[in-house]
C-alpha positions as CSV (number, residue, x, y, z in Angstrom):
1,M,-0.6,0.0,-0.2
2,A,1.5,3.3,-1.0
3,A,2.3,5.6,1.9
4,V,-0.5,8.7,3.3
5,R,1.8,12.1,1.8
6,K,1.4,15.3,3.6
7,L,-1.7,17.0,1.9
8,S,-0.2,21.2,0.9
9,D,-2.2,23.7,2.7
10,V,-4.5,24.7,0.3
11,S,-7.9,25.2,-0.2
12,P,-10.2,25.4,-2.5
13,D,-10.7,29.6,-3.0
14,Q,-6.6,29.6,-3.6
15,L,-6.6,26.7,-6.1
16,I,-9.5,28.3,-8.0
17,Q,-7.0,32.1,-7.7
18,R,-4.4,29.5,-9.3
19,A,-5.9,28.6,-12.7
20,I,-7.2,33.1,-12.6
21,D,-3.1,33.6,-12.9
22,M,-3.0,31.1,-15.6
23,R,-4.9,32.5,-18.0
24,P,-2.8,35.4,-19.3
25,M,-0.3,32.0,-20.2
26,I,-3.0,30.1,-21.6
27,A,-4.2,33.2,-24.0
28,A,-0.5,33.8,-25.1
29,Q,0.1,30.2,-25.5
30,A,-3.4,29.4,-27.7
31,D,-2.6,30.1,-31.7
32,E,0.4,27.8,-30.6
33,T,-1.5,24.8,-28.9
34,E,-4.4,25.0,-32.4
35,R,-1.6,25.2,-34.5
36,N,0.6,22.5,-33.4
37,R,-2.9,20.2,-32.1
38,Q,-2.0,19.5,-29.0
39,V,-1.6,21.3,-25.4
40,A,1.7,22.6,-24.1
41,Q,3.3,20.4,-22.2
42,E,4.4,23.3,-20.2
43,I,0.8,23.9,-19.3
44,I,0.4,20.4,-17.8
45,D,3.8,21.0,-15.6
46,H,1.7,24.5,-14.6
47,V,-1.5,21.9,-13.9
48,R,0.0,18.6,-11.8
49,N,2.4,21.4,-10.1
50,G,-0.1,24.1,-9.2
51,D,-1.7,20.3,-6.9
52,F,-5.2,20.8,-9.8
53,F,-4.7,16.9,-10.4
54,R,-5.1,16.5,-6.4
55,I,-8.0,17.4,-6.7
56,Y,-10.9,14.6,-7.1
57,L,-7.8,12.4,-5.4
58,P,-8.3,10.5,-3.0
59,K,-6.5,11.6,0.5
60,K,-4.5,8.2,0.8
61,F,-2.8,9.4,-2.3
62,G,-1.6,13.4,-1.4
63,G,-5.4,14.3,-2.8
64,L,-7.6,16.8,-1.1
65,E,-10.5,14.9,-2.6
66,F,-13.0,18.5,-3.2
67,D,-16.7,18.8,-4.6
68,S,-17.5,19.4,-8.1
69,A,-18.3,22.9,-7.7
70,T,-14.7,24.2,-7.6
71,A,-13.0,22.3,-10.6
72,T,-16.6,23.3,-12.4
73,R,-15.4,27.2,-11.6
74,I,-11.8,26.3,-12.5
75,S,-12.7,24.4,-16.2
76,L,-14.3,27.8,-16.8
77,E,-11.6,29.9,-16.1
78,W,-9.1,28.2,-18.2
79,S,-11.8,27.4,-21.2
80,S,-12.0,31.2,-20.9
81,A,-8.4,31.6,-22.2
82,D,-8.5,29.0,-24.6
83,V,-11.4,26.6,-25.2
84,S,-9.1,23.8,-25.8
85,T,-6.8,24.2,-22.9
86,G,-10.0,23.4,-19.8
87,W,-11.0,20.4,-22.2
88,V,-7.9,18.8,-22.0
89,C,-6.8,20.4,-18.6
90,G,-10.2,19.6,-16.7
91,L,-10.2,15.9,-18.6
92,G,-7.3,15.4,-16.8
93,I,-8.6,16.6,-13.2
94,V,-12.1,14.3,-13.5
95,H,-10.2,11.7,-14.6
96,Q,-8.5,11.0,-11.3
97,W,-12.4,11.0,-10.2
98,L,-12.6,8.7,-13.0
99,V,-8.9,6.2,-12.0
100,A,-10.9,6.1,-8.1
101,Q,-13.4,3.7,-9.2
102,F,-11.4,1.5,-10.6
103,P,-10.2,-1.7,-7.7
104,A,-7.9,-0.2,-4.7
105,D,-5.2,-2.8,-7.1
106,T,-5.6,-0.7,-9.7
107,H,-5.3,2.8,-7.2
108,E,-1.6,1.5,-6.8
109,E,-0.6,0.9,-10.2
110,V,-1.4,4.2,-11.9
111,W,-0.6,6.5,-8.3
112,G,1.6,4.2,-6.4
113,D,4.9,5.8,-7.6
114,N,3.3,9.1,-9.5
115,P,0.5,10.8,-8.1
116,S,-0.2,13.7,-10.5
117,P,-0.4,11.5,-14.0
118,M,-2.4,13.2,-16.6
119,I,-5.0,10.2,-18.6
120,C,-7.3,10.6,-21.3
121,G,-10.3,8.6,-22.0
122,S,-12.1,7.6,-24.7
123,Y,-15.5,6.2,-23.7
124,A,-17.5,4.5,-26.5
125,P,-16.9,1.1,-26.2
126,A,-14.5,-0.4,-28.9
127,G,-11.9,-3.0,-29.7
128,E,-11.9,-6.9,-28.6
129,M,-11.5,-8.5,-25.4
130,K,-10.7,-10.7,-24.8
131,E,-10.5,-13.4,-21.4
132,V,-6.9,-15.6,-20.6
133,E,-5.0,-16.3,-17.6
134,G,-5.0,-12.9,-14.9
135,G,-6.6,-11.0,-17.1
136,Y,-7.2,-10.2,-21.0
137,R,-5.5,-9.5,-24.4
138,L,-6.6,-5.8,-25.5
139,T,-6.6,-5.3,-29.2
140,G,-8.7,-2.3,-30.8
141,E,-8.9,1.7,-31.6
142,Y,-10.0,4.2,-29.6
143,H,-10.7,7.4,-30.9
144,F,-11.7,10.9,-29.3
145,S,-8.1,10.8,-26.9
146,S,-8.5,15.0,-26.1
147,G,-4.5,15.1,-25.0
148,V,-3.3,11.8,-26.0
149,D,0.7,12.7,-26.9
150,V,0.7,14.7,-22.8
151,S,-1.0,11.6,-21.3
152,D,0.5,9.1,-18.6
153,W,-2.0,6.6,-18.9
154,A,-5.3,6.2,-21.5
155,I,-8.7,5.8,-19.7
156,L,-10.3,3.0,-22.7
157,G,-14.9,2.1,-23.3
158,V,-14.3,-1.6,-24.0
159,F,-16.9,-4.7,-23.8
160,F,-15.6,-7.3,-21.2
161,P,-16.7,-11.1,-22.1
162,P,-19.6,-12.1,-20.0
163,R,-19.2,-13.8,-17.1
164,E,-22.0,-17.1,-18.1
165,D,-23.2,-18.6,-21.2
166,G,-24.9,-16.5,-23.7
167,A,-24.5,-14.1,-21.6
168,P,-24.0,-10.4,-23.7
169,P,-20.6,-8.5,-23.3
170,V,-20.0,-6.2,-20.8
171,P,-19.1,-2.5,-21.0
172,G,-17.0,-0.9,-19.1
173,F,-13.7,1.1,-19.1
174,T,-9.7,-1.1,-18.3
175,I,-7.1,1.8,-18.3
176,V,-4.0,1.1,-20.5
177,P,0.2,2.8,-19.5
178,K,1.3,5.5,-22.4
179,S,4.1,2.7,-23.5
180,D,1.7,0.6,-23.9
181,F,0.2,2.0,-27.5
182,E,0.1,3.5,-30.3
183,I,-1.2,6.7,-31.3
184,D,-2.9,7.7,-35.3
185,D,-2.8,11.2,-35.5
186,N,-5.2,11.5,-37.0
187,W,-6.9,15.4,-35.3
188,H,-7.8,17.0,-38.2
189,V,-10.5,19.2,-37.0
190,M,-12.7,23.2,-37.3
191,G,-13.1,22.8,-33.7
192,L,-11.4,21.8,-31.1
193,T,-8.0,21.7,-32.7
194,G,-5.3,22.0,-29.5
195,T,-7.4,18.9,-27.6
196,G,-5.6,16.9,-30.4
197,S,-8.1,14.3,-29.6
198,K,-6.4,11.1,-31.6
199,T,-6.5,7.7,-31.9
200,V,-5.5,5.3,-29.3
201,V,-3.8,1.9,-30.8
202,C,-3.5,-1.4,-28.7
203,Q,-3.2,-4.0,-30.4
204,D,-2.9,-7.7,-28.2
205,L,-2.5,-6.0,-25.0
206,F,-2.1,-7.7,-22.1
207,I,-4.5,-6.6,-19.8
208,P,-4.6,-7.8,-15.6
209,A,-8.2,-9.1,-14.2
210,H,-7.7,-5.5,-11.7
211,R,-8.1,-2.7,-14.1
212,R,-12.1,-3.6,-15.0
213,V,-15.0,-1.8,-13.2
214,T,-18.1,-2.0,-15.4
215,F,-20.6,0.6,-16.8
216,T,-23.5,-0.5,-14.2
217,E,-21.0,-0.7,-11.2
218,L,-20.1,3.6,-12.2
219,V,-24.1,4.3,-12.1
220,S,-24.9,2.1,-8.6
221,G,-23.0,4.4,-5.9
222,N,-21.5,1.3,-5.5
223,S,-17.5,0.2,-8.1
224,P,-15.8,-1.4,-6.6
225,G,-13.2,2.2,-5.6
226,Y,-15.9,3.0,-3.7
227,L,-16.4,0.3,-1.6
228,D,-12.1,0.4,-0.9
229,L,-12.4,4.2,-0.2
230,Q,-15.4,5.4,1.7
231,N,-15.6,9.2,0.4
232,N,-19.3,9.9,-1.3
233,L,-17.4,12.0,-3.4
234,Y,-16.8,8.5,-5.1
235,R,-20.9,7.6,-5.5
236,Y,-21.9,10.0,-7.8
237,P,-23.1,8.4,-11.0
238,I,-20.0,8.9,-13.6
239,L,-22.8,10.9,-16.3
240,S,-23.4,13.4,-13.3
241,L,-19.9,14.8,-12.8
242,V,-17.8,13.5,-15.4
243,A,-19.6,15.7,-17.9
244,Y,-19.0,18.7,-16.8
245,A,-15.5,18.7,-17.0
246,I,-16.4,18.9,-20.7
247,S,-20.3,20.0,-20.6
248,T,-18.4,23.7,-19.0
249,P,-15.2,24.6,-21.7
250,A,-18.5,25.5,-23.7
251,V,-19.8,27.6,-21.1
252,G,-16.1,29.3,-20.4
253,A,-16.0,30.0,-24.6
254,L,-18.7,32.2,-24.4
255,N,-17.0,33.5,-20.7
256,G,-13.9,33.9,-22.6
257,A,-15.4,35.9,-26.1
258,I,-17.6,38.4,-24.0
259,D,-14.1,39.5,-22.1
260,V,-12.3,40.0,-25.7
261,F,-15.5,41.1,-27.1
262,L,-15.8,44.5,-25.4
263,D,-11.8,45.3,-24.7
264,S,-11.7,44.7,-28.2
265,M,-14.9,47.6,-28.5
266,N,-12.6,50.4,-27.1
267,G,-12.0,53.3,-30.1
268,R,-13.3,50.3,-32.7
269,K,-14.8,52.2,-35.4
270,T,-16.2,50.9,-38.4
271,R,-14.7,51.9,-41.7
272,G,-17.1,52.4,-45.6
273,A,-19.8,55.0,-46.0
274,V,-21.6,51.3,-46.3
275,V,-22.3,51.0,-42.2
276,L,-21.1,55.2,-41.9
277,G,-17.3,54.6,-41.8
278,G,-16.0,56.1,-39.4
279,S,-18.7,55.4,-36.3
280,K,-17.9,53.8,-32.6
281,V,-19.1,50.3,-33.5
282,R,-20.4,50.2,-29.8
283,D,-22.5,53.4,-30.7
284,F,-24.4,50.7,-33.2
285,Q,-27.7,49.4,-31.5
286,A,-27.7,46.1,-33.6
287,V,-24.0,45.1,-31.5
288,Q,-25.6,46.1,-28.2
289,M,-28.4,44.1,-28.3
290,R,-25.5,41.4,-29.0
291,V,-23.9,41.9,-26.1
292,G,-27.0,41.9,-23.8
293,R,-28.1,38.6,-25.3
294,A,-24.7,37.3,-25.5
295,V,-24.7,37.8,-21.6
296,A,-28.0,36.5,-21.0
297,N,-27.3,33.2,-21.8
298,L,-24.0,33.4,-19.9
299,K,-25.8,34.7,-16.9
300,A,-28.5,32.0,-16.9
301,A,-26.4,29.1,-17.9
302,K,-23.9,29.6,-15.0
303,A,-27.1,29.6,-12.7
304,M,-28.5,26.4,-14.2
305,L,-25.0,25.2,-14.2
306,F,-23.8,26.5,-10.4
307,S,-27.1,25.3,-9.0
308,Q,-27.5,21.8,-9.8
309,I,-24.0,21.5,-8.9
310,E,-25.3,22.4,-5.8
311,E,-28.5,20.6,-5.9
312,S,-26.1,16.9,-6.7
313,R,-23.3,17.6,-4.5
314,S,-25.7,18.5,-1.2
315,A,-27.3,15.1,-2.1
316,V,-24.6,13.1,-2.2
317,M,-22.0,14.9,0.1
318,D,-24.1,15.6,2.4
319,R,-27.2,13.7,2.7
320,G,-25.3,10.0,1.5
321,E,-28.1,9.5,-1.3
322,I,-27.6,7.8,-4.6
323,L,-28.6,10.2,-7.2
324,D,-32.1,8.8,-9.3
325,V,-33.0,8.4,-12.4
326,G,-35.1,11.7,-12.4
327,G,-31.8,13.4,-10.1
328,R,-29.1,12.0,-12.9
329,L,-31.1,13.7,-15.8
330,D,-31.4,16.9,-13.6
331,N,-27.6,16.7,-14.0
332,R,-27.8,16.1,-18.2
333,L,-30.2,18.9,-18.8
334,T,-28.3,21.0,-17.0
335,Q,-24.9,19.8,-19.2
336,A,-26.7,19.6,-22.5
337,K,-28.4,23.4,-22.5
338,T,-25.8,24.9,-21.0
339,V,-24.2,24.2,-24.0
340,E,-27.0,25.3,-25.8
341,L,-27.0,28.2,-24.2
342,A,-22.6,28.6,-25.1
343,V,-23.3,27.8,-28.2
344,D,-26.4,30.4,-29.0
345,G,-25.2,33.7,-27.3
346,L,-21.8,33.0,-29.2
347,D,-23.6,33.6,-31.9
348,E,-24.9,36.4,-30.9
349,L,-21.5,37.9,-30.2
350,F,-19.5,36.1,-33.8
351,G,-22.5,38.3,-34.8
352,A,-21.0,41.6,-34.1
353,V,-17.1,40.5,-34.4
354,G,-16.5,42.7,-38.8
355,G,-14.4,41.7,-40.9
356,H,-11.4,40.9,-39.0
357,G,-13.7,39.1,-36.5
358,I,-12.4,36.0,-39.1
359,H,-8.9,36.2,-39.0
360,T,-7.8,33.0,-37.5
361,S,-5.9,34.7,-35.3
362,Q,-8.8,36.2,-33.5
363,H,-10.3,34.9,-29.9
364,V,-14.2,35.6,-30.7
365,Q,-13.5,32.8,-34.5
366,R,-11.7,30.4,-32.4
367,A,-13.9,30.5,-29.0
368,W,-17.1,30.8,-31.0
369,R,-16.4,27.4,-33.7
370,D,-14.6,25.3,-30.3
371,A,-17.8,26.0,-28.7
372,H,-19.5,24.2,-31.9
373,A,-17.3,21.6,-31.7
374,I,-18.7,20.8,-28.5
375,A,-22.3,21.1,-29.4
376,H,-21.7,18.0,-32.2
377,H,-21.0,16.1,-28.9
378,I,-22.7,12.6,-28.5
379,S,-23.0,13.5,-25.0
380,F,-24.8,17.2,-25.3
381,N,-27.0,16.3,-28.7
382,W,-29.8,18.9,-27.2
383,D,-33.5,17.2,-29.2
384,A,-32.0,13.2,-27.8
385,L,-30.9,15.0,-23.6
386,S,-34.9,17.1,-24.2
387,S,-36.6,13.5,-25.0
388,M,-35.0,11.8,-22.7
389,Y,-35.7,14.2,-19.4
390,G,-40.2,14.5,-21.1
391,Q,-40.0,10.8,-21.1
392,H,-39.4,10.4,-17.8
393,L,-41.4,13.5,-17.1
394,L,-44.9,11.5,-19.1
395,G,-43.6,7.9,-17.4
396,V,-41.8,6.6,-20.2
397,E,-38.2,4.4,-19.8
398,P,-35.6,7.8,-21.0
399,Q,-33.8,6.3,-23.6
400,G,-29.9,7.7,-24.2
401,Q,-27.5,7.4,-21.0
402,Y,-27.9,9.5,-17.8
C-alpha cells in the first residue's frame, strides 16, 4: 500500500485563484495550441505543479477530495482563455476521479509512484477483449482521446467478456499506460483543434484483471473504488460528474469571448461608407443588442450550472444519497442546456465581430468554433437530452445515457 502523503495547505479558493493566474499564459499560447493540435507540456506541468490533479485524488495518495464546484470553476477560468486547454486539463482533473472508481490494486498501480499523472480517455466501448489467465488481451482503436500526446495513461471503453455463457458482453472501462499503446495522428478538425483528440491503438495488450470497472458499477454508487475509499465523493453516477468537464468549456468559451469582445470595443470604429465609416461600433444598437443577449445567455448558463452542481453535491456529499434517475437526468439536462445557451450566445457575439473578426488569430472566432464542436458531442445533443427528460416526466423509460 502507498504511504499516506502529507497534504499541502491549499484551499478551493486558492486553487481557483491559481487557475485565474494561469489565464494569461494559456491565452498567450492559444494560437500555438491550435497550430500544434495539442496542449503544450508546459501547461500540463503547470497544472500538475499547481495541485490541480489532486482535486479528486483520494487523500490516501495525497489528494484533496474537493467537490465538483471547485473543478468546474477552474475549468471555466481556463476555458475562458482557451477552450481546448480547458477541455484537456479539465479531463485531466476529472479522470483522477474515474481512476478512483477502479479496484484498489489499480489505484496502487496508477498513483503509487506518480500521484499526479495526466490521464486521457476514450469512452465509447470498442475493440476486442479476450479473457486469458490473470486478465485479458486487448486489441482495438479508441477514438477522441483528448490530450493523449501529453498523457501518462489512457482510460478506454471496452466490452468485457460475459461471465455466463450466452450473456451479452459487459461494457466498461480499462486503463492502459502510454508505453503500451500507439497514437494514430488523425485529429484534423474545425473546432477543439488544440485538444489533440487522436486515436489510441492497442494491439494484443495484456490487461491485468484488476484494471476493470463496468458501466453498471459506475452508476450504482457502489463501485469497487468507493467500497475501498468510503468517501461519498466517489458515489456520483459517472455522467453526473464527469460530463461537466466537457460541457463547462462551452460556457467558458462564451465567458472569455465576451471579455475579449468588450475589450476590443475601446476605440473601434467602422470602415467604409456602407455602415457610416468612422462611427464607433459600440454606438450601434444592433451591436448593443447582441452583447446584451450574449451576456444574458452567459448568466443563465452559469446560474443553471452551479445551481444543479450544488443540488447534486448536497444530495450526494451531505445526505449520502445515491442519485436516482430523476437526479441523474437533471444533471444531463443541465449539461446539454448550458452548452446550447453558450452556442447561442456565441452566435450572437460572432455576428458583431465584423470582417477583422474572422481572422484565425482572433479569440472570438476560435471560441465560436470550439463551442460548436462541443455541441456536436453526442453527450450534449439537445434534441436527444430534452427528449430523454420529457420521457422521464411522462412516465416513459428514457432512451439514452444518463
